[in-house]
C-alpha positions in Angstrom: 65.6 266.6 144.5 63.5 264.0 146.5 64.4 260.4 145.9 61.7 257.8 146.1 62.4 254.1 146.7 60.5 251.3 145.1 59.0 249.3 147.9 58.7 245.6 147.2 55.1 244.4 147.9 53.5 247.8 147.8 49.8 247.5 147.0 49.0 248.2 143.3 46.0 250.1 141.9 44.8 250.8 138.4 44.1 254.5 139.2 44.9 256.9 142.1 42.9 260.2 142.2 44.7 263.0 144.0 42.2 265.5 145.5 39.0 265.4 147.5 37.3 268.4 146.0 34.3 268.2 143.6 36.4 267.2 140.6 38.3 264.5 142.5 35.0 263.1 143.9 33.4 263.1 140.4 36.4 261.4 138.9 36.1 258.7 141.6 32.4 258.2 140.9 33.1 257.8 137.2 35.8 255.2 137.9 33.4 253.4 140.2 30.8 252.9 137.4 28.9 256.2 137.0 28.1 256.9 133.3 26.6 260.1 131.9 24.2 259.6 129.0 22.2 261.8 126.7 18.4 262.4 127.2 17.5 263.4 123.7 13.8 263.8 124.5 14.7 266.9 126.6 17.4 268.2 124.3 17.1 271.1 121.9 20.8 271.4 121.1 21.4 270.2 117.5 25.0 269.5 118.3 24.0 266.8 120.7 21.6 265.0 118.4 24.3 262.8 116.8 24.6 261.0 120.2 21.1 259.5 120.1 18.9 258.8 123.1 20.4 257.2 126.3 23.9 257.0 124.7 27.1 257.9 126.5 27.9 261.6 126.0 31.7 261.2 125.9 32.7 260.2 122.4 36.0 261.2 121.0 36.7 263.4 119.1 34.4 265.8 120.9 31.9 267.9 118.9 33.1 271.3 117.8 31.1 274.5 118.0 29.1 274.0 121.2 28.1 277.1 123.0 28.9 276.9 126.6 31.2 278.4 129.2 34.7 277.0 129.5 38.2 277.6 128.4 38.8 274.3 126.4 36.9 271.9 124.2 36.5 269.3 127.0 35.1 271.9 129.4 32.8 273.5 127.0 31.5 270.3 125.6 30.5 268.9 129.1 29.2 272.2 130.3 26.8 272.3 127.3 24.9 269.5 128.9 24.5 271.5 132.2 24.0 275.2 131.5 23.5 277.7 128.7 25.8 280.6 128.1 23.4 282.7 130.2 23.4 280.3 133.1 20.0 278.7 132.5 19.9 275.0 133.2 19.9 272.4 130.5 18.1 269.2 131.2 19.5 266.7 128.7 22.0 265.0 130.9 21.1 261.6 132.5 23.2 259.0 134.2 23.2 255.4 135.1 25.3 252.9 137.1 27.5 250.4 135.3 29.7 247.6 136.6 33.3 248.7 137.0 36.3 246.4 137.5 38.7 249.3 137.9 40.7 249.2 141.1 41.0 252.8 142.2 41.8 254.9 145.3 41.3 258.6 146.2 43.9 260.4 148.3 43.3 263.8 149.7 45.1 265.9 152.3 41.8 267.7 153.0 38.4 266.5 153.9 35.6 266.2 151.2 35.2 269.6 149.4 38.9 270.2 148.9 39.9 273.8 149.0 36.4 274.8 149.9 37.3 273.8 153.5 39.8 276.7 153.6 37.1 279.4 153.2 35.4 281.0 156.2 32.3 279.0 157.1 29.9 281.9 156.6 31.5 283.1 153.3 29.1 282.6 150.4 29.9 281.5 146.9 30.0 284.1 144.1 28.3 281.8 141.6 24.7 280.5 142.0 24.7 277.5 144.2 23.3 275.3 141.4 26.6 275.7 139.6 28.4 274.2 142.5 26.5 270.9 142.5 27.7 267.6 141.1 25.7 266.5 138.1 24.5 263.2 139.5 23.6 264.6 142.9 21.2 267.6 142.5 22.3 270.2 145.0 18.9 271.7 145.4 17.7 268.4 146.9 20.4 268.4 149.5 21.0 271.9 150.8 19.1 275.0 152.0 20.5 278.0 150.1 20.1 281.6 151.1 18.7 283.8 148.3 20.6 287.1 148.0 18.8 288.6 145.1 16.7 288.1 141.9 17.9 287.0 138.5 18.6 283.9 136.5 18.3 280.8 138.6 17.2 283.0 141.5 20.9 283.8 141.9 20.9 281.8 145.2 24.2 281.4 147.0 25.5 278.8 149.5 28.0 279.2 152.3 31.3 277.4 152.3 30.2 275.4 155.3 27.0 274.1 153.7 28.8 273.4 150.5 31.4 271.2 152.3 28.6 269.3 154.0 27.1 268.7 150.6 30.4 267.2 149.3 30.8 265.2 152.5 27.3 263.8 152.0 28.1 262.9 148.4 31.3 261.1 149.4 29.6 259.1 152.0 26.4 258.2 150.0 27.9 257.8 146.5 31.4 256.3 147.0 32.7 253.2 148.7 34.4 254.3 151.9 37.2 251.7 151.8 38.6 253.5 148.7 38.8 257.0 150.2 41.8 258.3 152.1 41.0 261.7 153.5 43.7 263.4 155.6 46.4 261.5 153.7 49.1 263.5 151.9 51.3 262.3 149.0 54.8 263.3 149.8 56.6 261.8 146.8 55.6 260.5 143.4 57.6 259.3 140.4 57.2 257.2 137.3 59.3 254.1 137.2 59.0 250.8 135.2 55.6 251.8 133.8 54.1 252.5 137.2 53.6 255.5 139.4 55.2 255.0 142.8 53.8 257.0 145.6 54.8 257.7 149.2 51.9 258.8 151.4 51.7 260.3 155.0 48.7 260.0 157.2 47.6 262.8 159.6 49.2 260.9 162.5 52.6 260.7 160.7 52.3 257.1 159.6 53.7 256.5 156.1 53.0 253.9 153.5 53.8 253.3 149.8 51.5 252.3 146.9 51.9 252.2 143.1 49.4 252.8 140.3 49.1 252.6 136.5 47.3 255.9 136.2 47.5 259.1 138.2 44.8 261.8 138.1 45.7 265.2 139.5 42.6 266.9 140.8 44.1 268.6 143.8 43.4 272.2 142.9 45.1 275.3 144.3 45.5 274.4 147.9 48.3 276.8 149.0 48.1 280.5 149.6 50.5 282.5 147.4 53.2 284.5 149.1 55.1 287.7 148.2 58.3 286.3 149.6 59.3 289.6 151.2 61.2 290.2 154.5 59.0 289.8 157.6 56.1 288.0 155.8 56.1 285.2 158.5 55.4 287.6 161.4 52.4 286.8 163.6 50.6 290.0 162.5 50.4 288.7 158.9 47.7 286.4 157.4 47.5 284.8 154.0 43.9 283.6 153.8 40.5 285.1 154.3 39.8 282.6 157.1 42.9 283.6 159.2 42.5 287.3 158.4 38.8 287.2 159.6 39.9 285.5 162.8 42.6 288.2 163.4 40.3 291.1 162.7 37.8 289.8 165.2 40.3 290.4 168.0 41.1 294.0 167.1 39.4 297.0 168.8 37.5 299.5 166.7 39.6 302.1 164.7 42.6 299.7 164.5 44.6 300.0 161.3 44.7 297.1 158.8 46.7 296.8 155.6 45.2 294.6 152.9 47.0 293.7 149.7 45.2 291.9 146.9 42.6 292.7 144.2 40.2 289.7 144.3 37.2 288.4 146.1 39.1 287.4 149.3 40.5 290.9 149.6 37.0 292.3 149.1 35.6 290.0 151.8 38.2 291.1 154.4 37.8 294.8 153.6 34.1 294.5 154.0 34.6 292.7 157.3 37.0 295.4 158.5 34.5 298.1 157.7 31.8 296.1 159.6 34.1 296.1 162.6 34.9 299.9 162.2 38.5 299.3 161.3 40.6 301.6 159.1 41.8 299.9 155.9 44.9 300.7 153.8 44.5 298.9 150.5 47.7 298.2 148.4 46.9 297.1 144.8 49.6 295.9 142.5 49.1 296.7 138.8 51.4 293.8 137.9 48.8 291.1 138.9 50.8 289.6 141.6 47.6 290.3 143.5 44.6 288.0 142.8 44.2 286.1 139.7 43.0 288.1 136.7 39.6 286.2 136.8 39.0 287.1 140.4 39.9 290.7 139.8 37.5 290.8 136.8 34.7 289.4 138.9 35.2 292.0 141.5 35.0 294.8 138.9 31.8 293.3 137.4 30.1 293.2 140.8 30.0 297.0 140.8 26.9 296.6 138.6 25.2 294.0 140.8 24.7 295.8 144.1 21.4 294.0 144.8 23.1 290.7 144.5 26.5 291.4 146.2 25.9 294.3 148.5 29.1 293.8 150.6 31.4 293.2 147.7 29.8 295.9 145.5 30.6 298.5 148.2 34.3 297.4 148.1 34.3 297.3 144.4 33.2 301.0 144.2 36.0 301.9 146.5 38.6 299.9 144.5 37.6 301.1 141.1 36.0 304.5 141.9 37.6 307.9 141.4 38.2 308.7 145.0 41.4 307.3 146.5 40.5 307.7 150.1 37.5 308.0 152.6 37.4 308.3 156.3 38.0 304.5 156.7 39.7 303.5 153.4 42.9 304.6 151.7 43.8 303.1 148.3 47.3 302.8 146.9 46.9 301.6 143.3 50.1 300.7 141.5 51.9 300.1 144.7 53.4 297.0 146.3 54.2 295.8 149.8 58.0 295.3 150.1 58.8 294.7 153.7 57.3 294.0 157.1 59.3 294.7 160.3 57.4 293.8 163.5 54.1 295.6 162.7 55.6 298.3 160.5 55.0 297.8 156.7 56.9 299.5 153.9 55.0 300.0 150.6 56.5 301.3 147.4 55.1 302.8 144.2 55.8 300.3 141.4 57.2 303.2 139.4 59.8 303.6 142.2 58.8 307.2 142.7 57.7 307.0 146.4 58.0 304.9 149.5 55.8 304.9 152.6 56.3 303.3 156.0 53.4 302.9 158.6 52.4 300.9 161.6 49.5 298.4 161.2 47.7 296.2 163.7 47.3 293.5 161.1 48.4 292.8 157.6 46.4 290.6 155.2 48.2 289.3 152.1 45.4 287.9 150.0 46.9 287.3 146.5 45.3 284.0 145.6 46.3 280.4 145.8 48.3 278.0 143.8 49.2 274.3 143.6 52.3 272.8 145.1 53.4 270.0 142.9 56.9 269.7 144.2 56.2 266.2 145.4 55.7 265.0 141.8 58.8 264.1 139.8 58.7 264.1 136.0 61.7 263.3 133.8 63.8 263.3 137.0 62.8 266.8 138.0 60.1 268.2 140.4 57.1 269.4 138.4 56.8 273.2 138.6 54.6 274.2 135.7 51.9 271.8 134.5 51.0 273.7 131.3 54.6 274.0 130.1 55.0 270.3 130.4 52.3 269.4 128.0 51.1 272.4 125.9 50.2 270.3 122.9 47.9 268.0 125.0 46.2 270.4 127.3 43.1 270.4 125.2 42.0 267.2 126.9 44.3 267.7 129.9 46.1 264.4 129.3 49.8 264.2 129.7 51.0 261.4 127.4 54.6 261.5 126.4 57.1 258.7 125.8 58.8 259.6 129.1 55.8 260.1 131.3 52.6 258.1 130.6 49.2 257.9 132.1 49.2 261.2 134.0 45.9 263.2 133.8 45.2 266.7 134.9 41.7 267.9 135.9 40.0 270.8 137.6 41.5 274.2 138.5 45.0 273.0 137.9 44.3 273.5 134.2 43.4 277.1 134.7 39.7 276.5 134.1 37.7 279.2 135.9 34.2 277.6 136.4 33.8 274.6 138.5 31.1 272.9 136.5 33.2 273.3 133.3 35.9 271.2 135.0 33.6 268.2 135.1 34.5 267.7 131.5 38.1 267.1 132.5 37.1 264.3 134.8 34.8 262.7 132.2 37.4 262.8 129.5 40.2 261.5 131.7 38.1 258.5 132.9 37.1 257.8 129.3 40.8 257.7 128.2 41.7 255.5 131.2 39.0 253.0 130.4 40.0 253.0 126.7 43.7 252.3 127.6 42.8 249.5 130.0 40.5 247.9 127.4 43.2 248.2 124.7 45.6 246.2 126.8 43.0 243.6 127.6 43.3 244.3 131.3 39.7 245.4 132.0 
């Protein structure tokens, strides 16, 4: 277990936000004085009317019964000010700037955009690009999106590269630069004497220590999942769509590629392999150690949306269709990859009834991503499961126990699927932080 030393004279903050993705950026904006208010003249949702006109929208307890997309009350409530259940925009959210005395800092190992920086530059979002925008910075005013089909909202998409430029623009134009630490990684964090003590490393290896009253985790799923099988670290293996795409570009036509995974990244690489006339062997685990269930469900749904997702729909038909093989695609459903030796892969039926061994020119293990919270110590132990730590308080995603106070969890760390639904986590966390600071008379 990592031991952290309390550094005398370390700079103190009220709040440190961990993560430079959209949820972290919005959390920082709210701490800096942004306030979301209700525009009742544009609102036809009766469950909002108790707020009145130009009143702050976050009032606890949150209203029950709102119809919007999200996994929790906080997510659904905030999403109801942005989009309907069918994805149509709602226009009753306004905002203003207020004076803030909160001393905050944002720390992110990535550049603005968070995990979006890990996608291939040309890869497009699955969701309409309007869903990716930050509420106080209309994305349609700042990007040029490619329209891939008709439907609600035009179903326009945006590439990962353009999306990251949008988040960078937001961070530079909406946030004080002296409070942003991009390219800095927290290596240790623990709660001692009513403060969070953090050790941080810069890109150049320089280290420093700070402490903070409140810690907001909005760092998302930054690390590619691994199968932890023999040979997985071989140079012929990739764990992200970006690295797999780069490897495939160097292969001659008719090379053999193994892909394991059942989500959108796997579909993206299979489509790219076909484009380059490569032969694909696709290993699909039935035990969901492939992609997340939500990603797999999206891929299956895309089968019915060929006009909107032509590349992915073609893969979806191959994955979920009756035929198990074509001239350039072989599917092994209910199988798993068990060993890699040089460029020879061994796959095994999960029933244990059969084993196959074959040479491949590249192997792409695309089974999703996950957070690495091993740097965070709770109750004297590294944190391994956020939800199991605070099951009774996950409704607002606020950890508040006698042992560990003032830890907030926001964004995809909570298991929330839609990005815009996660904005509710940021809004509720900042609301709680302000209330606690006010209650102690500090702010």
